[in-house]
C-alpha positions, 0 to 999 in steps of 0.5 A: 733655545738650542737642541743641544742642552750643553750649550750654555743658553745666549741672553737677549737683553741690548744695551736699551735695557740694562739701566745707566750707571755712569756719570751723566753729562749734565747740559749746559743749556741748564746753565743759561736757563738759570740765569734766564730766571734770575733775570726774568724774577729780577724784572718781575720782582722790580715792578710786583714785589715791592709794589706789592710788599708796600699796599699788603705790609703793614709794617716794614719787616713784613714788607721786607720779608714779603719782598724776600721771600720770592727770592728764596724760593727762586734761588732754591730753584736757580739750584733745583734747575742746576743740578737736574732736579725734577719739581725745580725743572717744572716749576721753572718751566711753569714760572717761564710759562707764566711770566712769557704770558702776562709780557705777552699780555702786556704787550697786548694791552700796549697795542691796543693802546696804541704804543708803536708797534716796533717798541711792543714788538721788541718788549716781545723778543725779549721777554716772551721770546726767550721764556718760551723757549727756556720753558720749552728747553726744560720740557723737552723729553731729552732734557728730562730723561738726561735730568732721570738719569743724573737722578738715577745715579746720584741714588745709586752712588748715595745708596753704594757711599752709605753702603761702604758707611755700614760696612766699616762701621760693622768692620770695627 
């Protein structure tokens, strides 16, 4: 503080320290991840879900529920990732890592069995690389930071709307 007691104190708060409550521009790459989530699930569901439903289900109704439950979960994940909800982002990233590891294990097995290296490399490029890139994109600190800023903005906006609604109610 300066020697002059009548001088207004200066604030040392920088722009970095202030919370951001303005709309956050959502990254466009989330749409690529959402599409790849649907495509990956569709490919996995055809091979795993339908055959598991036939083996596990005692009757056709239970089999249809077994087939539809993962589909509903992926739809929820797609909406969660597109609206930048952190739990959906983390679960989707784990899903991509597991699917990528599964396809990598299948590729290693096919190489062991003597299937052509070109076909295996194509499979790795088509399945494993996009899954790893999607998981990396979702778990980047920058993406998670944008998601947190968006969540803070939405929480503040919803709180503001709630307060305004309550004030209108009280004014009547």
